[in-house]
N, CA, C and O atoms as CSV, one atom per row, in Angstrom:
chain,resi,resn,atom,element,x,y,z
A,1,MET,N,N,78.947,106.379,87.787
A,1,MET,CA,C,80.593,106.037,89.302
A,1,MET,C,C,81.347,106.430,89.540
A,1,MET,O,O,82.047,106.217,88.550
A,2,THR,N,N,81.953,106.990,90.241
A,2,THR,CA,C,82.721,107.773,90.509
A,2,THR,C,C,84.774,106.986,90.164
A,2,THR,O,O,84.963,105.773,90.074
A,3,ALA,N,N,85.720,107.835,90.068
A,3,ALA,CA,C,86.565,107.323,90.698
A,3,ALA,C,C,87.301,106.934,91.600
A,3,ALA,O,O,88.393,106.369,91.659
A,4,LEU,N,N,86.281,107.451,92.576
A,4,LEU,CA,C,86.971,106.788,93.459
A,4,LEU,C,C,86.130,105.666,93.717
A,4,LEU,O,O,86.714,104.583,93.690
A,5,ALA,N,N,84.819,105.646,93.978
A,5,ALA,CA,C,83.788,104.340,93.686
A,5,ALA,C,C,84.883,102.984,93.233
A,5,ALA,O,O,85.319,102.085,93.953
A,6,ARG,N,N,85.160,103.302,91.459
A,6,ARG,CA,C,85.957,102.481,90.335
A,6,ARG,C,C,87.401,102.442,91.215
A,6,ARG,O,O,88.080,102.582,90.197
A,7,GLU,N,N,88.246,102.379,92.105
A,7,GLU,CA,C,89.296,101.989,92.780
A,7,GLU,C,C,89.321,101.863,93.966
A,7,GLU,O,O,90.477,101.709,94.358
A,8,THR,N,N,88.340,101.849,95.015
A,8,THR,CA,C,87.801,100.921,95.930
A,8,THR,C,C,87.181,99.467,95.090
A,8,THR,O,O,87.704,98.363,94.940
A,9,ARG,N,N,86.335,99.810,94.802
A,9,ARG,CA,C,85.883,97.966,93.695
A,9,ARG,C,C,86.878,97.463,93.185
A,9,ARG,O,O,86.756,96.258,92.968
A,10,LYS,N,N,87.938,97.962,92.870
A,10,LYS,CA,C,89.585,97.194,92.260
A,10,LYS,C,C,90.251,96.923,93.252
A,10,LYS,O,O,90.901,95.878,93.260
A,11,GLN,N,N,90.262,97.617,94.122
A,11,GLN,CA,C,91.574,97.115,95.654
A,11,GLN,C,C,90.295,96.096,95.886
A,11,GLN,O,O,90.688,94.950,95.664
A,12,SER,N,N,89.106,96.114,96.201
A,12,SER,CA,C,88.716,95.017,96.611
A,12,SER,C,C,87.999,93.501,95.878
A,12,SER,O,O,87.533,92.444,96.305
A,13,PHE,N,N,88.215,94.067,94.695
A,13,PHE,CA,C,88.536,92.717,93.550
A,13,PHE,C,C,89.918,91.754,93.487
A,13,PHE,O,O,90.053,90.586,93.125
A,14,GLU,N,N,91.171,93.032,94.142
A,14,GLU,CA,C,92.727,92.835,94.733
A,14,GLU,C,C,92.878,91.653,95.291
A,14,GLU,O,O,93.350,90.522,95.172
A,15,GLU,N,N,91.889,92.863,96.381
A,15,GLU,CA,C,92.342,92.079,97.972
A,15,GLU,C,C,91.853,90.141,98.074
A,15,GLU,O,O,92.412,89.195,98.628
A,16,MET,N,N,90.333,90.267,97.087
A,16,MET,CA,C,90.117,89.497,96.581
A,16,MET,C,C,90.568,88.230,95.840
A,16,MET,O,O,90.640,87.129,96.386
A,17,PHE,N,N,90.841,88.449,94.661
A,17,PHE,CA,C,92.330,88.028,93.834
A,17,PHE,C,C,93.475,87.621,94.521
A,17,PHE,O,O,93.927,86.734,93.796
A,18,VAL,N,N,94.365,87.758,95.680
A,18,VAL,CA,C,95.078,87.941,96.341
A,18,VAL,C,C,94.495,86.585,97.392
A,18,VAL,O,O,95.010,85.470,97.323
A,19,GLN,N,N,93.571,86.853,98.160
A,19,GLN,CA,C,93.597,85.489,98.716
A,19,GLN,C,C,92.995,84.502,98.659
A,19,GLN,O,O,92.830,83.718,99.594
A,20,HIS,N,N,92.517,84.380,97.391
A,20,HIS,CA,C,91.926,83.759,96.412
A,20,HIS,C,C,93.616,82.939,95.856
A,20,HIS,O,O,93.531,81.740,96.119
A,21,ILE,N,N,94.744,83.212,95.331
A,21,ILE,CA,C,96.031,82.681,94.906
A,21,ILE,C,C,95.962,82.227,96.142
A,21,ILE,O,O,95.372,81.158,96.295
A,22,GLU,N,N,96.545,82.917,97.346
A,22,GLU,CA,C,97.098,82.539,98.508
A,22,GLU,C,C,96.886,80.850,98.694
A,22,GLU,O,O,97.574,79.839,98.833
A,23,SER,N,N,95.473,81.251,98.599
A,23,SER,CA,C,94.596,79.795,99.347
A,23,SER,C,C,95.393,78.565,98.723
A,23,SER,O,O,95.941,77.666,99.362
A,24,ILE,N,N,95.336,78.736,97.159
A,24,ILE,CA,C,95.408,77.649,96.399
A,24,ILE,C,C,96.988,77.585,96.981
A,24,ILE,O,O,97.298,76.597,97.647
A,25,TYR,N,N,97.645,78.276,96.817
A,25,TYR,CA,C,99.431,78.130,96.381
A,25,TYR,C,C,99.651,78.576,97.962
A,25,TYR,O,O,99.146,77.897,98.856
A,26,TYR,N,N,100.408,79.719,98.242
A,26,TYR,CA,C,101.194,79.674,99.560
A,26,TYR,C,C,100.679,80.917,99.903
A,26,TYR,O,O,100.395,81.633,98.943
A,27,PRO,N,N,100.442,81.462,101.249
A,27,PRO,CA,C,100.881,83.011,101.582
A,27,PRO,C,C,102.102,83.024,101.395
A,27,PRO,O,O,103.017,82.221,101.577
A,28,GLY,N,N,101.929,84.949,100.661
A,28,GLY,CA,C,103.087,85.670,100.151
A,28,GLY,C,C,103.578,84.848,98.497
A,28,GLY,O,O,104.719,84.938,98.042
A,29,PHE,N,N,102.746,84.290,97.995
A,29,PHE,CA,C,102.466,83.765,96.755
A,29,PHE,C,C,102.477,85.083,95.589
A,29,PHE,O,O,103.210,85.134,94.601
A,30,SER,N,N,101.457,86.115,96.005
A,30,SER,CA,C,101.368,86.714,95.503
A,30,SER,C,C,101.683,87.844,94.958
A,30,SER,O,O,101.288,88.496,93.992
A,31,GLU,N,N,103.021,88.026,96.328
A,31,GLU,CA,C,104.038,89.050,95.797
A,31,GLU,C,C,104.582,88.548,95.586
A,31,GLU,O,O,105.374,89.360,95.107
A,32,GLU,N,N,105.055,87.596,95.459
A,32,GLU,CA,C,106.235,87.213,94.525
A,32,GLU,C,C,105.920,86.944,93.188
A,32,GLU,O,O,106.870,87.061,92.414
A,33,MET,N,N,105.227,86.732,92.877
A,33,MET,CA,C,104.167,86.576,90.948
A,33,MET,C,C,103.858,87.837,91.197
A,33,MET,O,O,102.706,88.223,90.998
A,34,THR,N,N,104.345,88.261,91.435
A,34,THR,CA,C,104.136,90.573,91.005
A,34,THR,C,C,105.627,90.675,90.877
A,34,THR,O,O,105.846,91.382,89.894
A,35,GLU,N,N,106.861,90.249,91.484
A,35,GLU,CA,C,108.138,90.418,91.699
A,35,GLU,C,C,109.160,89.796,90.471
A,35,GLU,O,O,110.310,90.048,90.112
A,36,GLU,N,N,108.467,89.178,90.184
A,36,GLU,CA,C,108.942,87.785,89.721
A,36,GLU,C,C,108.650,87.809,88.272
A,36,GLU,O,O,109.559,87.914,87.448
A,37,GLN,N,N,107.114,87.694,87.862
A,37,GLN,CA,C,106.207,87.359,86.635
A,37,GLN,C,C,104.813,88.473,86.697
A,37,GLN,O,O,103.630,88.135,86.747
A,38,SER,N,N,105.306,89.728,86.678
A,38,SER,CA,C,104.077,91.095,87.360
A,38,SER,C,C,103.597,90.653,85.474
A,38,SER,O,O,102.412,90.343,85.596
A,39,ALA,N,N,103.744,90.592,84.852
A,39,ALA,CA,C,103.040,90.330,83.749
A,39,ALA,C,C,101.484,88.821,83.682
A,39,ALA,O,O,100.336,88.598,83.299
A,40,LEU,N,N,102.764,88.193,84.439
A,40,LEU,CA,C,101.284,86.762,84.609
A,40,LEU,C,C,100.371,87.789,85.957
A,40,LEU,O,O,99.299,88.393,85.958
A,41,TYR,N,N,100.974,87.668,86.532
A,41,TYR,CA,C,99.907,88.458,87.527
A,41,TYR,C,C,99.021,89.648,87.589
A,41,TYR,O,O,98.166,89.961,88.417
A,42,ASP,N,N,99.675,90.571,85.883
A,42,ASP,CA,C,97.899,91.320,86.048
A,42,ASP,C,C,97.601,90.345,84.457
A,42,ASP,O,O,97.429,91.115,83.511
A,43,TRP,N,N,97.533,89.065,84.123
A,43,TRP,CA,C,96.989,88.587,83.337
A,43,TRP,C,C,96.342,88.222,84.250
A,43,TRP,O,O,95.406,88.981,84.501
A,44,GLU,N,N,96.432,87.342,84.898
A,44,GLU,CA,C,95.366,86.387,86.231
A,44,GLU,C,C,94.092,87.311,86.353
A,44,GLU,O,O,92.891,87.232,86.096
A,45,PHE,N,N,94.968,88.218,86.874
A,45,PHE,CA,C,94.084,89.228,87.754
A,45,PHE,C,C,92.641,89.498,86.763
A,45,PHE,O,O,91.458,89.163,86.820
A,46,LYS,N,N,93.308,90.118,86.058
A,46,LYS,CA,C,92.647,90.740,84.351
A,46,LYS,C,C,91.156,88.918,84.286
A,46,LYS,O,O,89.994,89.082,83.912
A,47,GLU,N,N,91.579,87.848,84.628
A,47,GLU,CA,C,91.315,86.681,84.378
A,47,GLU,C,C,89.969,87.038,85.486
A,47,GLU,O,O,88.897,87.571,85.203
A,48,PHE,N,N,90.221,86.778,86.182
A,48,PHE,CA,C,89.346,86.704,88.159
A,48,PHE,C,C,88.304,87.472,87.718
A,48,PHE,O,O,87.226,86.885,87.617
A,49,GLN,N,N,88.367,89.356,87.249
A,49,GLN,CA,C,87.618,90.056,87.299
A,49,GLN,C,C,86.850,89.742,86.524
A,49,GLN,O,O,85.705,89.763,86.977
A,50,LYS,N,N,86.959,89.336,85.156
A,50,LYS,CA,C,85.890,88.538,84.330
A,50,LYS,C,C,85.306,87.393,84.740
A,50,LYS,O,O,84.310,86.958,84.162
A,51,ASN,N,N,85.691,86.968,85.464
A,51,ASN,CA,C,84.828,85.311,85.862
A,51,ASN,C,C,83.903,86.301,86.881
A,51,ASN,O,O,82.706,86.586,86.907
A,52,PHE,N,N,85.110,86.688,87.730
A,52,PHE,CA,C,83.814,87.896,88.699
A,52,PHE,C,C,83.189,89.105,88.878
A,52,PHE,O,O,82.921,89.706,89.919
A,53,ARG,N,N,82.950,89.446,87.473
A,53,ARG,CA,C,82.503,90.788,87.402
A,53,ARG,C,C,81.008,90.654,87.647
A,53,ARG,O,O,80.191,89.774,87.375
A,54,MET,N,N,80.891,92.514,88.608
A,54,MET,CA,C,79.166,92.333,89.010
A,54,MET,C,C,78.932,93.985,88.212
A,54,MET,O,O,79.364,95.109,87.957
A,55,GLU,N,N,77.934,93.034,88.119
A,55,GLU,CA,C,77.451,93.854,86.357
A,55,GLU,C,C,76.727,95.660,87.877
A,55,GLU,O,O,76.756,95.705,89.107
A,56,ASN,N,N,76.398,96.356,87.173
A,56,ASN,CA,C,75.845,97.041,88.399
A,56,ASN,C,C,74.240,97.016,88.448
A,56,ASN,O,O,73.643,97.536,89.391
């Protein structure tokens, strides 16, 4: 997988994660979370990726 493909895949996962989080809480929650609790955002995003990882 090329670097561009990996980056595109990461962006897609992050977009899905943001939509998921904001559907649970409220629009703008993910942005607040990154500003106020970036470590928690990173952890939640990594967990989301592990749970929904698509193998090649």
